[in-house]
C-alpha positions in Angstrom: 57.6 155.1 59.2 59.1 157.0 56.2 58.0 160.2 56.4 59.0 161.1 60.4 62.1 162.0 59.9 61.8 164.3 57.3 60.5 166.8 58.8 63.9 167.7 60.6 66.4 166.9 57.9 67.8 169.5 55.7 66.9 168.9 52.0 69.8 169.9 50.0 69.9 169.7 46.0 73.1 168.1 45.0 74.3 169.6 41.4 76.8 167.3 39.6 78.1 167.6 35.9 76.1 166.0 33.5 77.1 163.0 31.8 79.8 162.0 34.4 79.1 158.3 34.9 82.4 156.9 36.3 81.9 154.3 39.1 83.8 157.4 41.4 81.8 159.8 40.5 78.7 158.3 40.7 79.7 157.1 43.8 80.4 160.7 45.2 77.5 161.4 43.8 75.5 158.5 45.6 77.5 159.6 49.4 76.4 163.5 48.9 72.9 162.8 48.4 72.7 160.2 51.6 74.8 163.3 53.4 71.6 165.4 52.6 69.5 163.0 54.2 67.5 162.2 50.9 67.6 158.5 51.8 65.2 157.3 48.5 67.0 159.0 46.3 70.2 158.0 47.6 69.3 154.3 46.8 68.4 154.6 43.3 72.3 156.0 43.0 73.9 153.4 45.3 72.2 151.0 43.1 73.7 152.5 39.9 77.4 153.2 41.3 77.9 149.6 43.0 78.7 147.7 39.7 81.0 150.1 38.8 83.0 150.5 41.9 85.7 148.6 43.8 85.4 146.2 46.3 86.9 148.4 48.9 84.7 151.3 47.2 81.4 148.9 48.0 81.9 148.4 51.8 81.1 151.8 52.7 78.1 152.1 50.0 76.5 149.4 51.2 76.4 150.3 54.6 74.8 153.8 53.9 72.4 151.6 51.2 71.3 149.3 54.5 70.9 152.4 56.2 68.5 154.1 53.5 66.5 151.2 53.7 66.6 151.4 57.5 65.6 155.0 57.8 62.8 154.3 55.4 61.9 151.0 57.3 62.5 149.2 54.4 63.4 146.8 56.5 63.7 143.3 54.4 66.2 145.4 52.3 67.6 146.3 54.9 68.2 142.8 56.6 69.4 141.9 53.4 72.0 144.9 52.8 73.6 144.5 56.1 73.5 140.5 55.9 75.4 141.1 52.9 78.0 142.6 54.7 78.2 140.3 57.6 78.4 137.4 55.8 81.7 139.0 53.3 83.1 140.1 57.0 83.3 143.8 56.1 82.6 144.8 59.5 82.1 148.3 59.3 80.9 150.6 62.1 77.7 149.9 63.7 76.9 147.3 61.0 76.5 144.1 63.9 74.5 146.5 66.0 71.9 147.9 63.2 71.9 144.4 61.6 70.4 143.4 65.1 67.7 146.5 65.1 66.5 145.0 62.0 66.6 141.5 62.6 64.5 142.3 65.7 62.2 144.1 63.7 61.7 141.5 61.3 61.2 139.4 64.3 64.2 137.1 64.0 65.4 137.1 67.7 67.6 134.1 67.2 69.8 135.3 64.4 69.7 139.0 66.3 70.8 137.2 69.7 73.7 135.7 67.7 74.9 139.1 65.5 74.4 141.1 68.8 76.7 138.8 70.8 79.4 138.7 67.9 78.9 142.5 68.2 79.0 142.3 72.2 82.7 140.6 71.8 84.1 143.0 69.7 82.8 146.1 71.1 82.5 144.9 74.7 82.5 148.3 76.2 79.6 149.7 74.3 77.3 151.9 76.1 74.0 150.5 74.1 74.7 146.3 75.0 72.5 146.4 78.1 69.6 148.2 76.2 69.8 146.2 73.1 70.2 142.7 75.1 66.9 143.9 77.2 65.4 144.7 74.2 65.7 141.2 72.1 64.7 139.9 75.4 61.5 141.9 76.0 60.8 141.7 72.2 60.7 138.0 71.8 59.2 137.1 75.1 55.9 139.7 74.6 55.7 138.4 70.4 54.0 135.3 71.8 51.9 137.2 74.9 48.4 137.3 73.1 46.7 140.1 74.3 42.5 139.9 75.8 42.1 143.3 76.8 42.7 145.9 73.5 41.1 145.3 70.4 42.8 146.6 67.3 41.5 147.9 64.2 43.1 149.8 61.1 41.0 153.5 60.5 40.6 152.0 57.2 38.2 155.1 56.5 41.4 157.8 56.5 44.1 155.1 55.4 45.5 155.3 51.8 48.5 153.6 50.1 50.6 156.4 51.6 51.5 157.5 54.9 48.6 158.7 57.2 50.1 159.1 61.0 49.6 161.4 64.1 45.9 161.6 64.1 44.3 164.3 66.8 40.9 164.9 67.8 39.6 168.1 66.6 36.5 169.1 68.4 35.5 168.4 72.0 32.9 165.8 70.6 35.4 163.7 69.4 33.7 163.6 66.3 36.5 165.2 63.8 39.9 164.0 63.4 42.8 165.6 62.0 45.7 163.7 61.0 48.8 164.0 58.9 49.0 162.5 55.5 52.0 162.1 52.3 48.9 161.3 49.7 48.7 163.2 46.6 45.1 165.1 46.4 45.3 166.9 43.4 46.7 167.2 40.2 50.3 168.3 40.6 49.5 169.3 44.1 52.8 167.9 46.2 56.0 167.3 44.9 58.0 164.1 45.9 60.4 164.2 48.7 63.9 163.0 47.8 64.1 161.9 51.5 61.7 159.2 51.1 60.1 159.1 47.7 56.6 160.7 48.8 54.7 163.2 48.4 55.3 165.9 50.9 52.5 166.1 54.0 50.0 168.0 54.5 47.1 168.3 57.1 43.6 166.6 56.2 40.2 165.8 58.2 37.5 163.4 58.4 34.0 163.8 60.6 31.6 161.0 62.1 28.3 161.7 60.2 24.9 160.9 62.3 25.1 157.7 60.1 27.7 157.0 62.4 29.8 156.7 59.6 33.4 158.8 59.1 33.1 161.3 56.1 36.1 161.0 53.4 38.9 162.4 54.4 39.3 166.4 53.4 42.6 168.7 53.4 42.5 171.4 55.5 43.1 173.5 52.8 43.7 177.2 54.9 46.9 175.4 56.8 48.7 174.0 53.4 50.8 175.4 51.1 52.0 173.8 47.5 55.9 175.2 49.2 56.2 174.1 52.5 55.0 171.0 54.3 52.9 170.1 57.1 53.2 167.9 59.9 52.6 166.2 63.5 49.8 168.8 65.3 48.0 169.6 68.3 45.1 171.2 69.6 44.5 173.1 72.6 41.6 172.0 75.4 39.0 174.3 73.5 39.8 172.9 70.1 40.4 176.7 68.8 44.5 177.0 68.8 46.3 174.6 66.4 49.5 174.0 67.1 51.9 171.9 64.4 55.1 171.6 62.6 55.6 173.2 59.2 58.8 173.4 57.1 59.6 176.6 55.4 60.6 178.0 51.7 60.8 176.2 48.5 60.9 172.9 48.5 64.5 172.7 46.8 66.2 175.7 49.2 67.5 174.5 52.2 64.4 174.2 54.6 64.3 173.8 58.3 61.0 172.6 60.3 59.3 175.0 62.9 56.4 175.3 65.3 53.3 177.4 64.1 50.0 178.1 65.6 46.7 178.9 63.8 43.7 180.5 65.5 39.8 179.5 63.9 37.1 181.7 65.1 33.1 180.5 65.7 32.8 179.6 61.9 35.6 177.2 61.9 37.6 179.8 59.3 41.3 179.9 59.7 43.6 182.9 60.7 46.9 182.9 58.9 49.7 180.6 60.7 52.2 182.1 62.7 55.3 181.1 64.1 56.0 180.1 67.6 59.4 181.1 68.9 60.8 178.9 71.5 64.1 178.7 69.5 66.7 179.9 67.2 65.1 179.9 63.5 68.7 177.7 62.3 67.6 174.7 64.8 65.0 172.5 63.7 61.8 171.8 66.1 58.3 169.8 65.1 55.7 167.5 67.0 54.3 169.9 69.2 51.5 168.9 72.1 50.0 171.6 74.2 49.0 171.0 77.8 45.5 170.9 79.4 46.5 174.6 80.7 48.8 175.9 77.5 51.4 176.6 79.8 53.8 173.7 78.6 54.7 173.3 75.4 56.3 169.7 74.2 58.0 169.4 71.6 61.1 167.3 69.3 64.5 168.6 68.2 67.5 167.5 67.8 69.3 170.6 69.0 72.8 170.5 70.8 72.8 169.5 74.7 70.4 166.3 74.0 71.1 163.2 74.7 71.1 161.4 71.4 69.4 161.4 67.9 65.8 163.5 68.8 65.1 164.5 72.1 61.8 165.6 73.7 61.7 169.2 75.0 59.7 171.5 76.7 59.0 175.3 76.9 56.6 176.7 79.4 55.1 180.3 80.5 53.3 181.8 82.9 49.9 182.8 81.3 48.7 182.2 77.5 49.5 185.7 76.6 53.7 185.7 78.1 56.3 184.3 75.2 57.6 181.0 76.0 61.1 180.5 78.2 64.1 178.9 77.3 63.4 175.4 76.3 64.4 172.4 78.9 65.1 168.9 78.0 63.1 166.2 79.9 66.2 164.3 81.0 67.7 160.6 80.8 64.4 159.2 82.3 62.5 159.6 78.9 65.6 161.0 76.5 68.2 158.5 75.2 71.1 157.6 72.8 68.1 156.8 70.1 65.2 158.6 68.7 62.4 160.0 71.1 59.1 161.5 69.2 56.0 162.6 69.1 54.9 163.2 73.1 51.5 163.8 73.9 50.4 165.3 76.8 47.5 163.6 78.2 47.5 165.2 81.8 49.9 167.5 83.8 51.2 164.5 85.1 50.7 161.9 82.2 53.1 161.9 78.7 52.8 159.5 75.8 55.6 159.4 73.6 57.5 156.9 71.2 61.4 155.9 71.4 64.0 153.9 69.9 66.2 153.7 72.4 64.0 152.2 75.6 63.4 148.7 75.9 61.2 147.8 73.5 59.5 145.3 71.1 61.4 147.1 67.6 61.6 149.9 66.0 59.8 153.0 67.6 57.3 151.8 70.6 55.0 153.9 72.8 55.5 154.2 76.0 53.5 156.4 79.0 55.8 158.2 80.8 54.0 159.9 84.8 55.8 162.1 86.4 56.0 162.6 90.2 55.5 165.4 92.9 59.3 165.3 92.8 59.3 166.0 89.0 61.1 162.7 87.8 59.6 160.5 85.6 58.8 156.9 85.8 58.6 155.0 81.8 56.7 152.0 80.9 56.4 150.3 77.6 52.7 149.8 76.6 53.2 146.6 75.4 51.1 144.6 72.7 48.6 145.8 71.1 49.4 148.5 70.8 53.5 148.1 70.2 55.1 145.7 67.5 57.9 145.1 66.1 57.6 147.7 63.6 56.9 151.7 64.3 54.2 152.8 66.8 53.6 155.9 67.6 51.7 159.6 68.1 48.8 157.6 70.2 45.9 159.6 71.5 43.0 158.9 73.7 39.1 159.9 73.8 39.0 161.8 76.7 39.2 160.3 80.0 38.2 156.6 78.5 40.8 153.9 77.2 40.0 154.1 73.8 41.3 155.7 71.2 43.8 156.1 67.9 47.9 155.4 67.2 49.6 155.0 64.1 51.8 151.8 62.8 53.4 150.7 60.4 52.8 146.8 61.1 52.1 144.2 58.9 48.3 143.6 57.4 48.3 148.0 56.7 47.1 149.5 53.4 49.7 151.5 53.1 53.3 153.0 54.9 51.9 154.4 57.9 48.8 153.9 58.9 46.0 155.0 61.9 44.8 152.1 63.9 41.8 152.6 66.5 41.8 151.0 69.8 38.8 150.0 72.4 39.6 148.8 75.7 37.3 146.2 77.9 36.4 144.8 74.3 37.0 140.4 73.8 39.4 140.0 70.9 37.3 138.3 68.2 40.3 137.0 65.6 40.3 135.4 62.4 42.6 133.2 60.8 42.6 130.5 57.9 44.8 127.2 58.5 45.6 124.8 55.2 47.5 122.9 53.1 48.6 123.4 49.6 49.1 119.6 47.8 49.1 118.2 44.7 46.1 117.2 42.8 47.3 114.3 41.6 48.8 112.8 44.1 47.7 114.6 47.2 51.1 115.0 48.6 51.9 118.1 50.3 53.8 121.2 48.7 56.4 123.2 50.1 55.2 126.5 47.9 54.0 129.8 48.6 50.5 131.7 49.8 49.5 135.0 49.1 46.1 136.3 50.7 44.7 139.5 49.4 42.2 141.4 51.0 39.5 144.0 49.9 41.1 146.5 52.5 44.2 146.9 50.7 46.5 144.2 52.5 48.5 142.1 50.6 49.9 138.9 52.6 52.7 136.4 51.8 54.0 133.2 53.7 55.9 130.4 52.8 54.4 127.0 53.5 56.2 124.7 56.0 57.8 121.6 54.4 54.7 119.6 55.0 52.5 122.3 52.8 50.7 123.6 55.8 50.6 127.5 56.5 48.3 130.2 58.7 47.6 133.3 58.5 45.6 136.1 61.1 43.3 137.3 59.1 40.8 141.1 59.4 37.5 141.6 60.5 34.9 142.2 57.9 37.0 141.8 55.1 37.1 139.5 52.1 39.9 137.6 50.8 41.3 136.0 47.6 43.9 133.3 48.6 46.3 131.9 46.1 48.8 128.9 46.3 51.8 128.4 44.1 54.4 125.6 44.3 57.3 124.7 41.2 56.0 122.9 38.2 52.6 123.2 39.3 49.9 125.9 38.1 48.8 128.1 40.8 44.9 127.8 42.8 42.9 130.5 44.0 40.2 130.0 46.7 38.1 132.8 48.4 36.9 133.5 51.9 35.4 136.4 53.9 35.4 137.6 57.4 32.1 139.3 56.8 29.5 138.5 59.4 31.4 136.6 61.7 30.4 138.3 65.2 32.9 135.4 67.0 36.2 134.2 66.6 37.0 131.6 63.4 39.7 129.6 62.1 38.6 128.8 58.3 40.4 125.5 56.9 41.4 125.5 52.9 43.3 122.9 51.4 44.9 124.0 48.3 45.1 121.0 45.3 47.6 122.6 42.8 47.8 120.7 39.3 51.1 119.4 38.2 52.6 120.7 34.9 54.8 117.9 34.3 52.2 115.7 32.3 49.4 117.2 29.8 46.4 118.6 31.8 43.1 117.7 30.5 40.3 120.3 29.8 36.9 118.7 30.3 33.6 119.2 28.8 34.8 121.2 25.4 32.3 120.1 23.0 32.1 120.8 19.2 29.5 120.7 16.5 29.4 117.2 15.3 32.3 116.9 12.1 33.3 120.2 12.8 35.6 122.5 14.5 33.1 125.0 16.2 32.9 125.5 19.8 29.2 124.4 21.3 27.8 126.9 23.2 27.6 124.2 26.4 32.0 124.8 26.0 31.7 128.2 27.8 31.9 127.2 31.4 35.2 125.2 30.9 36.5 127.7 28.2 36.3 130.1 30.7 38.2 128.0 33.1 41.1 127.7 30.8 40.9 131.2 30.5 41.2 131.7 34.4 44.3 129.3 34.4 46.1 131.6 31.9 45.1 134.7 33.9 46.1 133.2 37.4 49.4 132.0 35.8 50.4 135.3 33.9 54.0 133.4 33.0 53.3 130.2 31.5 53.3 129.2 27.6 51.2 126.5 26.5 50.1 124.1 24.0 46.6 123.4 23.2 46.8 119.9 22.2 43.2 118.4 20.5 42.7 114.8 19.9 40.2 112.5 17.8 39.0 109.1 18.1 40.6 106.3 15.4 37.3 106.4 13.4 37.9 107.9 10.2 40.5 108.9 7.9 44.1 110.0 9.3 44.0 113.6 7.1 40.7 114.6 7.9 41.2 113.6 11.5 44.1 115.8 11.5 42.8 119.1 9.9 39.7 118.6 12.6 41.9 118.5 15.8 44.0 121.2 14.2 40.6 123.9 13.5 39.3 122.3 16.9 43.0 123.5 18.8 42.7 126.8 17.3 39.1 127.6 17.8 40.0 126.9 21.6 43.4 129.6 21.2 40.6 132.2 19.3 38.3 132.2 21.9 41.1 132.5 24.5 42.6 135.3 22.7 39.1 136.9 22.4 39.2 137.0 26.2 42.3 138.8 26.3 45.0 136.0 26.8 47.7 137.4 24.4 48.9 135.2 21.1 52.0 134.5 22.0 51.4 132.8 24.9 50.0 129.6 22.7 50.5 127.0 20.3 47.7 125.2 18.7 48.2 121.6 17.5 45.6 119.1 16.8 47.2 115.5 16.9 44.3 113.6 15.1 44.1 110.0 16.6 47.5 109.9 16.7 48.0 110.1 20.3 45.3 107.7 22.2 45.0 108.8 26.0 46.5 106.8 28.2 44.1 105.6 31.1 45.3 107.0 34.2 43.8 106.3 38.0 41.1 109.1 38.1 40.1 107.7 34.5 40.2 103.6 36.4 38.4 104.8 39.4 35.3 106.5 37.0 35.3 103.7 34.8 36.0 100.7 36.7 36.0 97.8 33.4 39.5 100.1 32.3 42.9 99.1 33.5 45.4 102.5 34.5 48.1 102.4 32.5 46.2 100.8 29.4 46.3 102.5 26.2 43.0 103.2 24.6 44.6 101.9 21.0 42.1 100.2 18.5 43.5 96.6 19.9 42.3 97.7 23.3 39.0 99.3 22.4 37.9 97.0 20.4 38.0 93.8 23.2 34.8 95.3 24.1 33.3 95.8 20.9 30.3 93.6 21.8 29.4 96.1 24.5 28.3 99.3 23.2 28.2 101.4 26.1 32.1 100.5 27.0 33.2 100.8 23.2 31.8 104.1 23.1 33.1 105.1 26.2 37.0 104.7 25.2 36.2 106.8 21.7 34.9 109.1 23.6 38.1 109.6 26.1 40.5 109.9 23.0 38.4 112.7 21.7 39.7 115.7 24.3 41.5 118.9 24.7 44.6 119.0 26.6 47.1 121.7 27.9 50.5 121.3 28.3 52.9 123.6 29.5 55.6 123.9 27.4 57.6 127.0 28.7 58.0 130.1 31.2 58.5 133.8 30.9 61.1 135.2 33.2 
């Protein structure tokens, strides 16, 4: 959830003397950038400074670097950075607590528990202990509980490779949706954020057509400006007034966030946005949610008087024409020492929000808060499938139904934050692929890596178990490419598709990887008799060879061509060299770089060694025997066997001779 905190963070341009490249100067520059909240920019500066500063200075620099990764939800990098500090014994500040947080997000619960108990021993009086212990237990328990009541789907039509979040219905038929996105919709349309590295966000919309398909997303131009950033929004019940978050001023100036309203007429034309005066201009507010009667405005702020980071507040008025009263904090039942964000007022007594401070599965989780007649709140975690070990927030419902949308940066998405839609009381249909990767020669299992790439933009990578097995959960209506890799073996790929499957299904797949420790014969490459010209019937084999090179972009190979033993040595050497070069020339024509291939003709100097597969195909041959003239001549009285032996010697082999780094 990279973009969320940016609407609250003051951005300051940091100017240092140019050409000052000492370690201390680089560290000062990185620290100031970090303190300004420009986390994406700070990451680059810390990485540049770290090799040039002392061991003592590296401790704080690495902690701040870990904070950058954690805040930007780059949780693998955050885990590695915090872990490096912990292993070195550099238990600075809250590193053990922050390390525990990201381990929970990364589903490493056992390690999270060990790390957290170390934290408890060092800080037994810390007020966060009980909540974190409950969070780990809750996450571990619910990580294995299947959810059968809802189906959740990526809302692919609106999602991009950037952050897409906080959907809201824009019409009473629920067929128009507004949402916020950090995508770039036009040339030089938006600038990149120093905080996140993303483009600054704008409000977009999509509409459901008569054909039942959602339209291509469009920016709501009347609400967007190049110099400002627009964020999470909320409509009133008549869908005529929009409340939305907006930063003010030029991008390079000090910029705070405020809540604005805009009213549209019957022709859907927007009036000029106006600021909502609920607090002093110097205080950041955002993420508004207006109550159904428009008399209560919920919002998020880090203003003084709260319980922790960002809290949820409300402001009330007695009528729609009145001014807003002084903000009121929603209290400790809802707000914690963590961050409470993205309120959604569904009814007078029902409020949804996200939090990092309540017991959760990890990251931001979505909660339902119900208010009793005495004004007290009861808060419950929505659990799966709404919540994951990543950030989940910005939920909305379609009227009084239990169908709706929410935002998450969970695994399997299209970009950073993605919008998901959910349906209640629909049987969950699940797809998995289970398989094993093996050595193509020995059939022994291989420990390696499997990557699957979906045509929905999602890429998942997993290490196999020690026995070579792997398992992935798949998405409906998606085509997948599976690529397996292992040391000293060529990559192997396969394809599968969940298209057309209406019921749950488990695909099985065995990926046989060819070892590279011995020459790999490429069968069915034919030449014109006595010449180096490739026969048209060789195209399939040649294209297979090209595909190998494309699937293994780092390997450097020798193309070794061999002849049978008949004919003069010089003639055979020249012919095999020309044939090998003909294959290389074909692959160069197909786009394979010339420096990845060496053409070598061995003539008749290297007879084939009969391998197990050849012996199984031709039982008259003994495995391990060399097909030299002495052995071949034992079959001279049987012309068919005699010719088979010479044919086996006429071969083209691929030999991996190097790997480019």
